[in-house]
C-alpha positions, 0 to 999 in steps of 0.5 A: 465518544468519537462522532468518527474513527478512521482506522488507517492512515493512509490518503484516504484516510487521512484526507477523511480526516481532514474533511471532518474535521473542517465539518466540526466533527469530533474524529480521531485517526489510527493506524499501527505505521506512520502517517502516510501509509503506502507513500512511505513506500514509494520513491517519485510521484508524477502524475498527482496534479499540484505536485509533480515529481514529489517522493511519498516520503516527502508528501506523507510528511506533507499530510502529516504536517496539516495534521498537526496544523489542524490539530486532528489526533492519531494515535500509532496503535494496532487495532485487533478488534471492532465490535460494529453493530448498534449505534456506540461502535467500540475500536480496540486497539493493542492499548486502549479501546475507543468508542464512536458513532462512525467507522470508516475503515482505510484500510489498504492494501498489502503486497502480495507474495510469490509463494516459495517455500523459504520465501518468507524466510528469507523476507529482510534476507535477499527477498523485498517488497519495498525497493525504498526500504533496503536497496542501500543494502544492495549498493554495486550490486545484482539484483532482480525485479518481479512485476509488469505493472508500474510499481515494478517499474517504477521501483526498478528504475529507483534501483538503479540508482544504487545497484550495478544492475537489475534484472526486471522477471517479467511473466508476460511478452509485456507490461501492464504499467504506462508507456512513458514508463516503459519507454524509460525502463526499455531504454536504462542501461543498467535494467536487463528484461526477462520475458515470459519467465518466473523465480521458479525457487529462491537458493540461498546460502548462509540464510541469505539469497544468493541466486534465483533460479526461473522456470526455464532453466536459467539460475541467476545470481544475485542478492536481493529480489524485489517482489511487486505482482500486485496487493491484496486487501488488509482486510483480516479484521473486518467480518466476513460478512462485509467482504466479497469473494476477494477480501475487499470491502463491500459498500453502495454509492455511497461508501455505506457498508450493510452495517449502519455508521460502518463506512470503507474507503481507499484501496480495501476497496474493489476499485477499477483504479487505485490512485492516490487522487481517488484515494482522496476523492474517497476521503472527501465523499464518504464526509460528505454522506456522513454529513447527509445522514446526521 
């Protein structure tokens, strides 16, 4: 039996694992995808102390190397169910079943979609939520980005390195992102900002996106659209009693849920600030709190 199983290998989960190892706790990390989570989809990080202008994938590799150096075990398996009641918790994956005294849920968030009727059909055929992953397919073509925050701004700038033009679709008359990113976007000749507009329809030809129609009636011929309109917590495997009305896990100041031995950290919590540094902070704090309950 493990002392702690951490479900999720983003920066919060990995930080928790590092601190657990330093506390001589028997810890296991589990995630269905590559270590680093959303880091693997971020082009450039410029606000993490001590690591200026590092790419997300490079940051993720650094974290993975640290796990390996500390000999912290991890499994790339999908968790399909949790049994949380009682002193022995059970984590069931597609491959195995694990038991532990404590569980830390570091489940993160997944991108929201526009809700258009053919959106899911066109995912991977002109619709994307990851410029880092898919920009190559649109080399020297025109694309659109939808969003108002930092993600939309950062990915628009990244895409200009590959595509011929970016239409940045903004449903507002301003941006929610950092001022320095807004300035860069406004001064980039490859980016055309379209304010106070939404995509009304995704138009396809032979199963691939070929244009979008806006709610102002304009149709724009593009090869791809990248969607950055926010996130929803990835908490489908969690009992609804532990969630708030928006699907985020409810915790107290010690990052503990209402079930003894069950904690949650990172972006699956309802927070004022979603940043790498605050997620990492959660990982350190939760281990300290678990240690105090021993």
